[in-house]
N, C-alpha and C positions, 0 to 999 in steps of 0.2 A: 245614656249619652256619655261621651268623653267629658271629663271635667274641664278640659280646655282644648283649644285647637292645637296647642303644642304637644299635648299628650297623644293626639291622633297622629301628628307628624312624627313623633318619636316611635310610635307603634308601627306606622307604615314604613318608616325608614328602617326599623328593626326587621320588618318582614323582607325588605329589599336587600339589606346587608346580610349576606350569608357567606358560606365557605368560598364561593367563587370570587367574591370581592377581595378576599384576603390574598389570594395568589393569582388566579387566572387573569382577572381584569388588568392588573398592573403589568403582568408579563406581556399580554397581548398589546397593550399600549406601547411598551418599549420596542417590541418586535415589529410593530406596524407603522412606525414613523413618529413615535413620541408625541410631541405637541401637535403635529399635523394630524395624527390620528384622533387626538382628543377633540380637535375642532370638528372633524368629520363626525365623530361620535355624538358630540353635543348637537350638531345639526340633525342627526338621525333621531336623537332623543326628542327634539322639538317637533319633528314630523311624525314620529311613530309612538314613542314611549309616553310622552306627556299627554297627548290626546286620548290614548286608550286608557291611561290611568284616570284621567278626568272623567271619561265615560263610565268607568267602573264605580268611581265615587258617587257621581250624580245618580246613577241607577240605584246604588245602594241607599243613598239618602232619600230618594223618592219613594222607594219601596219600604224602607224601615223594617225589613225582616231579613231572614237568612237569604242567601243567593237564590235558592230554589223557590221559596215562597215570594220573594221579591219579583222574580221573573213571572211567576204565576199571576201575581196581582197586576203587574204592569201590562202583561199581554191581555188580560181581561179588561183593564182600563182603556186600552187603545184599540180593543177589538182586533188584536193581531192573531197570527197563526200560533197554535199551541206548540208548534215545533220549536219556537224560540225559548221555551222553558228548558230545553235541553242544555242551554248555556249554563243554567244553575246546576243541573245534575252533573254535567261533565266537569265543571269546576270543582265541585265537592269531591267527586270520585278521583279526579287527578290529584287534588291535594292530599287525599287519603293515601293514594299509592306512593306519592313522593315522600310523605312523612315516614312511611314504612321503611324505606331504605335510607332516607336522610338521617333518621335517628340512629341507624347503625354506624354510618360514617361519622356523625357527630359524637357518638360514643367513643370513637377512636381518639378524638381530640381531648376528651376528658381523661382517658387512660394516659395520654402523653403528658398531661399536667403532672400526674404522679411520677412518671418516669423522669421527667426533667427536674422536678423538685428533689428527687432522690440523687441527682447527679450521675445518673447511669451513663450519660453521653459525654461526660467530662473527658476530654482527650481521646474521644472515640475515633475510629477509622470508618471509612465507607463500608467496609465489610461488616463491622459491628452494627452500624445503622440499618443496613439491609437485613441482617439476620434477625434483629429485634423485631422489625416490622413483619418479616416473613413468618417468624414463629408466632407472633400475635395473630396474624391472619389464619394460620394453620390450627389455631385453638378455638374451635367453635364455642366452647363453654365460656372462655374468657371474653370473647367478642359478645356473646349473648348477655353476659353479666353487665357490660358497659352499655349495651343497647337497652337493657332493662332500666339501668340507672337514669339514662337520658329520658326515656319515656315516662318514668315516675315523676321526674322534675317537671316535664312539660304538662302532664296531666294535673299535677298539684297546682300549677299556676292557672290553667284555663278553667279548672273546676270552680275557682273562686269568683268567676264572672269578670265583667269588663272593668268595673271600678275597683273591685276587691282583689282581683288577680292580675289581669293583663296590665292595667295601669300601674299598679305597684311594681310589677316586674320591670316594665320599660322605664319607669321613673328612676329605678336604681341601675338597671343593666346598661341602658344606653349612655347615660353620663359616665358611668364607670368604664364602659367600652371606649369612649372618647378619651378619658384620662389615660387608660392603658395605651391607647394608640399614640397619644402625645409623648408619653414616656419612652415608647419604643422608637418614635421618630427622633427624639432628642438623642437617644442612644445611637441611632443610625447616623445622625449628624456628626457625632464625634468619632465615627468609625472611619477607617482609612478609605473605604470604598464609596463614601458618600458622593463625591464629585462624579464618579463613574455612574452611580445610580441615577443622579440628576440628569446627566447627559443621556442615559438610556431612556429615561421616562419623558424628558421634555425637549430634547433636540428636535427641531422642526425639519423632518426629512420627507418632503413631499414626493420624492422619487419612490418611496415605499407605498404610496397610496395607489393601489391597483383596484381592479374590479373585485378581486378576492377580499381585500381589506374593507372595501365598501360594504360587501355582504357581511363581513364579520362585525362591522360597526352597527349595521342594521339589526343583526341578531342580538348583539349585546344590549342595544337600546330597548329591546323588548324583554329579554330574559332577566336582565339585571334588576328590573323593577318589580319582579314577582307578579307579572300580569297573566291573565287568562285562566286563573285557577280559583277565582271567587274570593280570595283572601282580602283583597283591597275592597271588593264590593261589600263583604261582610263588615269590614271596619268602617266603610262609608255609611252603613246604616246607623252608626252611633254618632255621626258628625252633627253638631248643632246646626240648625238652619241658617244662622247668621254668619257662619264662617265662610270665607271665600275659598271655593274649591280650587280655582286657578292658582292662587298664591300658595296654597298648601301643597299642591302637587309639584309646582316648580321648586319649592323648598325641599321636598322629599327627594326629587331627582338630583338636586344640587348636593344634598347631604350624602346620598348614595355614591355619587361620583367622587366627592372629596374624600370619603372614607376609603374608597378603593385606591385612589392615588396615594393617600397617606400610608396605606398598608404597604405599597411599593417602596416608599421612602423609609419605612420601618425595617423591612426585611432585606431588600436588595443591597443596601450598603454592606451588611455583614456577609452576604453571599458573595459579592464581588471582592471583598477584602480577603475572603478565604480562597478565592479563585475557583469556585464551583461553577460548572457549566450549567447554564439555564436552559431548560427545555420544558415544554408544557404537555408533550405527548404522553408522558409517563403517568398522568392522572393523579389520583390521590397520593401515590407514593412520594411525589415531590414534597408534599407537606410533612410527611411522616418519615422520610429518609433524609432529604437534603437539609431541611430546617434544623432538625435535632443535631445533625452532623456539624453544621455551621456554628450553631450556638454552643455546642460542646467543645469547640476549639478556640473560643475567645474568652477574655477575662470576664468573670461574673456571668458567663454564658448560661449556667443553669438557672440563675435568677431571671434573666431576660427571656430565656426560652420558656420558663414556666409562665411568665406573664403573657407571652405570645399565645400559648395554647389556652390560657384563660380567656384571652381576647377572642380566639376562634370559637371557643365553647359558648361564650356569651352571644356572639353573632349567630351561632347555630340555634340557640334556645329561642331568641327573638323571632327567628324565621319559623321555627317549629310551632310556636304559639299561633302564628297566623295561618299555618297549614291546618291546624286543628279546628279553628273557630267556625268556618263555613258549615262543615258537617255537624258539629256540635250544636250550633244555633238552630239548624233545621230540625234535629231530633228533639230538642227541647220544645220548640214551637209545635211540632207535629203531634207529639204525644203528651204534651203538658207535663213533661218529666222533670225531675229534680236535676239541676245542672251537674252537680257533683257525680251523681250516678251515671249520667250519660257520658261524662268525661272519662270515668273509669272504664265503662263498657267500650267506648270508642278506642281508648288507649289499649285495652287488652286485644281487641281485634287487630289494631295496627301493629301491636307487638308481635302477635302470632304471624302476621304476614311478613314482618321484618325478619323472622327466622329464615325465610327463604333467601334473603340477602346475606345473612350471616353464613349460611351453608354454601352460598355461591362462591365463596373465597376458599373453601376447603372441600368438604364432603361432596358437594354438587358441582364442583368447578368444571367437570368434564361433561355435565349434562346441559345440552343446548336446547332451548325451546324453539327458536327460529334461527336458522343459519348458524352463525358462530356466537349467538347471543345466549348467555346463561340467564338464570332467573333475574339477577340484579341488572345486568346489561339490558335485558328485554324491557323491564319496568322503566329504566332510565330512558331508553330510546323512545318508547311509546309515549311517555308523559312529556318529555322535553321536546321531541321533534314532531309530534302529532297533536296531542291533546291541548297543550298550552297554546301553540300558534293558532289552531283552529278556534280555541276559546277566545283569544284576543281578537281574531278576525271577526267573529260573529258578534262580539260585544260592540266593536266599532260599527258594524253594519246596523245593528239594532238601534244604537244611539243616533246614527246618522240618517237612517231611512225609515225607521218605525216609530220612534218616539216623536211626538208632536213638538214643534218648535216652541210652543208655550211652556212645556215642561222643561225642555233643555234651557230655554232662556231664563226661566225663573230660578233654576238650580245654579246656573253659571253666572247669572246676573248680566245677561247679554240683551242688548236692544237690537233693533233692526239695522244697525250701522255696520261698519267695516269689521268689527270684532265678530259679529254673527256670521258674516260671509267667510272670514278667515277660519272660524271654527268648522263651518260646513265643508270647506275645502279639505281641511286636515282630517276630519273624522270620516267623511264620505269617500275620499280618494287617496290621500297621502298615506294614512295609517293602514287601510286595508291593502293597498298595493305593496307597501313595505313588508307587512307580515306575510303576504302571499308569496313574495319573492323569497323570503327566508324559508318558508315552508317547502316550496317546490324545489328550491336549490338543495336543501338538506336531504329531501327524499331522493332526488336525482343522484346526489353524490353517494348516498348509501347503497343504491342498487346498481350503480355503474362500476 
């Protein structure tokens, strides 16, 4: 069990807060109507994200095992179809695939801690920032080294178990992440571009709310909470029976949103002050070209730039821990194996698969598995656009249509009143419809 409900909240929030929160979310908010988009996003969170997260936690707490064995036990308990156990298998597999390439990208942030601390970008030009990042990507051995370092840290934490490893990590990492974020927000506050950043993030521009922005908000409401891959279900298995699932999940969603907005207030003021053009289409290069360039041309930039990449690395580690737990817990249960040995074995397999992502940026960059997708792009597309939405959809359907009301009611503390009716509407209709829309629109856009 988690030692306290707050440690579960910190762990689950750590799972949700990742690389996307630091850059992509605040940018999308600013480009999509600012405060108006936040209102729409929170509405989507209430209809889609929170119900599915509640479903994952209640399923995990009811089963008290790894996602795979939890689904096996619950299907047997309710005499349901064995096909529902695929939810557990698919989640574990998706988490494993995501971690293999996530660890590579996260290794970049650790490398940039060193570069920023050395003052490499002090007074740098756009050409220098681009060349440093390009040379790094063209060096498979250097990328592999930082990929290895990140995997070693992740394995070392999860090998120690829930209380000895994960709790201790989030007990230190999450508060320190918040402190770093506060320091960077204060720095942003005294930067010349702070007013412009606030206007970008919070101006209520309802004219920008279109069908496309609604779909974006729906997608973010699902993906930003790390749903559909069994991580929250695995964490839910350790939640004490007396803790309120509803209040914990709402708190996690709120923390995730606050951190993402705060990240915008930390980085956008210095970006606007420097006059750099904001785009999101460039992908990871934004964080590893634009950010170092901006921090390298402001007073004490190397210090605050180093803190920024420490923040990014901490966020990545807490997410990676949650990606490892579902598969690790299953293997420990299934084979009665020592947790540390399973963690090392799983880490090695994941590390080996990650080599494919490392090579996708250099040696294998011209090798396409499907269409124009190289190894890394293919894994990213399959997991983010297919596996996770389908996982979230079937979790909602299982909780809404297969689990008896007695189980759901006891886990969520619901009676037969309006709260129960509201829950059934959200989990049976709103959440599945929302995720289905995201899924089909994404697939349609990719093939059209």
